N, C-alpha and C positions, 0 to 999 in steps of 0.2 A: 504494498498500500504505500500510497504517496500523500504527503502533507505538506502543502506548502507555506512558509511562514506568512505570517500575518504582517501588514505594513505598519512601523511602528510612527507614533505623534498623531495618527488622521483618527480623528473621532467617528466612529461607524463606520469604518472603512471594512469592505468587507473582501476578507483572503478568499481564496480558492478552498471548497472544501476538501476534504481527504478522498482518494479515488483508490477506488479496491479493486482487488483481482478474485479469480477464481479458487486462487490458492489460499486467500485469509479468511481466517476461521471467523464465523460469528460474534465470538464473544469479542475478539482483536477489533472487529470491525465496529461494534456498537460501542467500546469504549473509545476508539479513535475519534468517534461521531462524538460522544459526549464531549471530549479535551477540546475538539473544535469550536463546539457550540459555547463551552465553557468559555475559551479564548474571545470569543467574537461577542458575546454579551459582557465580557469585563463586569465592573463595579459588583465584585466580592463574589460573582458567581464559581460554583466550584464542580466537577464533574466526580462522583463519589461512586467507583466501579462495584464495591461491593452491594451498592444499594441499587444500581444502575440509576443512578439519578442524579440531576443536576438540582444544586443546593445553593440557596441565598437566604442571608438575614432579612428579617422583614421586622424591625422592631426588637421586640424580646422574642420574636418568632422564628423559626424556619420554614422558607417556602421551598417547595423540592418541586420538578418535572420528573416525573421518572418513564423513564422507556423500558417499558417492559418488554423481554423478548418474549417470540412465542414458540409454540413446537413445531411451528413449520422451517423454522430457519434449519440449513444446512447447508456447509461448506461447500463453494460451487455452485451452490444453487439457488438459495435465499435467504436475505438476511432483514428483517423489518421488525417492529415494535411495539404496540400498543402505548397509548399515552395515558398516564394518569398525575392528577395533581392533588398534591395536600400540604399543609398546612401544620407545623407542630411548635410545641412549646413544654418544654422539661418542668418547668415552672408548674403547668396545669399537670401535669404526672403526681408530679408529688400533693399538689392540692386534693387530688384524688385519692390519694392512699392515705390521707389525713382523715378523710371523711368515709371511708370503709367503702364496702361493694356497691352500694345503693348510689353511688356515684359513678359508679365504672360506666354500666350499658356493655352492649356488645361490644360496637368499635373500642372502647375504653380498654375494654379489658384485654383484646387482641393487641392494640396499640395506645397505652393508656398516655401518650404524649399528643395524640392524635387532637388538632381542633377542628380542621373541617378538609376532607376530603371525596375526592370522585373521578370517576371516567371522565376526559375529556370530552369523548362522544358525546354522553349526556348533555352537556353545556352547547358543546359547538361541532355538529354531525362532523363537519366536513374535516374536522382535525383529530380524527379517531386514532392514526396509526400514521407513522412515517417509513417510508422505503429506503434501505440503505444498501442493496446488492441486489440486483436483480430485477424479475418482473412477476408481481407477487399477484396483479390479477389476471396474467396468462397462464401461471403455474395453478392456481386455484379456479381459472374458470370464473372468475366474478367478476362485479361491471364498477366496484369502489373504487376511488381513483384515491389514492395513497401520497401522503405529503415527501415532496423532497426534502433533503437536509437544511438548502437555502429557505423553503418555505418556513420549515419549521422556527428556523431561525427568525423569521418576521413575523410570525405569528407569536414566537413568546414575547420578544419586543413590544408587540403593538397591541393584541389581544389578551395576554395572558398578564403577563408582570403588570401593567395596571390595575386590574382588579387583584393581584396579590399583595402590591403594596397598601391596599386596604387596611390587609391585616397589620401593621403600625399600632389600630387599638379599637377594641373592641365597639368604641362608637362610630368610628368610620365604617366598620363592617355592618352594624345595624342599620346607619341611616343610607349607605353608600352602594352595597353590593345588590348588583341587579338581581332582578328576581330570578333570573336564567342560571345564576349562580346559588341560588336557594337549593340545598338539594333536600332529598325526604326528610332526612332526620339533622336537622338544626340543635339538635340537644348538645351534641359536645362543645359547638359553638358558643349556645347560651352557658353550659358551665364554664368556658374560658371568662364570660363575661364578669360571671359571679366569682370566678377567682381572684378576677383584679378588682374587687369592688364595686363594679359596675353595674348593679340590678334592674338599671333603668335599660339598658343597652339588652340586658339577657330579655327583658321582658320584651322590648320592642322586636327583638329577633324569632320570640315564639309567636306573637302577634301575627309579624307578616309570615311566616312559616303556615299560622293557621289559614289565614286568611287566602295564601296560596293554594293551598289544599281543600279551598271549598267550607272548611268548617266552621268558619266565621263569615257570617255575611256582611258583603261590600257597603260602606257608610255614606261614601260620598259618589257622585257622578265618574270622577275619575277611577273609583277603586272598582266600581260597575265593569267599565272600560277595560281596565287593566285585567279583571276576572275573565271577562271574555278572550283577551287575548293571550292569555296563561291557559285556556282551555284549547285554541286554535294552536297552540305552540305544542301542547300536549299530545293533539289529534297528530300533527304534523311528524311529532318525532316516533311515536306506534306506527304511522305508516313505515318509517322506514326500518324496521325489524321485518316488515312483511314482504313475500315475494310480491315482485314487479305485478305478475298478473291478478294478484289480488288487492290492487292498490285502487282507490277512488282516483278515477281516467288513465288507470295504467299507468302513471306517470315514473320514470327513471330516477336515481337516486340523484343525480345531480339537481334535479327539477324539484323535487320533494325537499331536497336542503336548501335550495332558492329562495321555496317559499318560507322555511323554518328560519331562515337569517331574515328574511323581512320582517316577518311577526317579530323577531329577536330585538331587531335594531328598532320597530316600533315602540316595542316596550320600554326598551332602555331610553327612547326620546321621550317618551310620555312622563319618564320617573326623572327626567334633567342629567341622564348619566353618560349620555352620547356625546359625543365630540362633535364639531363642526364637518367635519369627514364621513362622518355615520350617519349623520342624517339622512332620512327615508323623503321621497319627494312623495306628495299626494297623487294617490292614485297608480303608485308602482304596486302596491299590493294586488290590488285590484284589479291590474292589468293584468299581473300573474296569474292571476286566478281566471280572467276571460280569458287567455289565452290559451292556458293549459288544458283546462277542467270544461267538462260540458255544463250546460245553463242548470242541469239538474241535480251538478254535485252539491252534495252537506258542505263540502270543505269549501266551495267555491262560494257559494252563498256565506258562511261564516267569516270568510276573508274578507271580503265585500263589506259584509256588514260592520265588522270589528274596524276596517280602514276609514270608512266613513264617520262613523261615531270618534276614533283616535284623531282624523283629520281636524274634525270640527272642535274640539279640546284646544288641540294645538293650536289653532288660529284664533281662539279668544284669549291666548295669554297675552 
């Protein structure tokens, strides 16, 4: 394998990613990719081979992007990795130990320092895994597109790291973490807030999670629209796990992913989490539905109705 040196003194300068051959073992390929990513990201990022993870301090916690090797990897054939994001805090583990088993929970028992964790595909369907050597789609007869190493680097910089930076404090997580990053069980994150004496943030996280799950009725017009958007997001996410022939409109993965991404960005727009480059144009989601789904499609009608209400709310701000 060949790893090109990184130019010095140039911020965000992109060196050539490592090049691999059929003689390179998956373990060595993964480590070389991790070292390259850490060097390019800089800012205290480090690659930990034993964990297959990029790690970076975030406040008193540690955030990690794990490149989890799969059973398909084989020397001379394939090397790729699933992606998972986790936030850990050793102080939380100590806090849980002092309070006994009732404060552990399933995730905490397995990893007592975990604040928050999710497969990246559950947040961004297009960021499910990275292809490091070989052609995974051709070898597995799948239609899913895998990230290249430079694409993963860009995604970490622009889409993942800004959200992980919110874990500098429980208050930032409770108030600013996008709904799409609220995993099914936010109990560990609420415990993390409590461990730092921030009961208000813990309560806000619980309320946001219950609202997201539909267990707390929406109180404002914005909450009603957000609830509709979350339901659409869940439907589109569930479509991704079905075979194409069973999907509404027989949509391929990339079009389901496009609808998911537009819906996710709308939710962020409504909650003021999106930057100027992430703004969805009025009619963009409805255009996606009209172009790709029949008029009788439940998903299409749901998308058009959600965007009409979202556009109206945004225009009144």
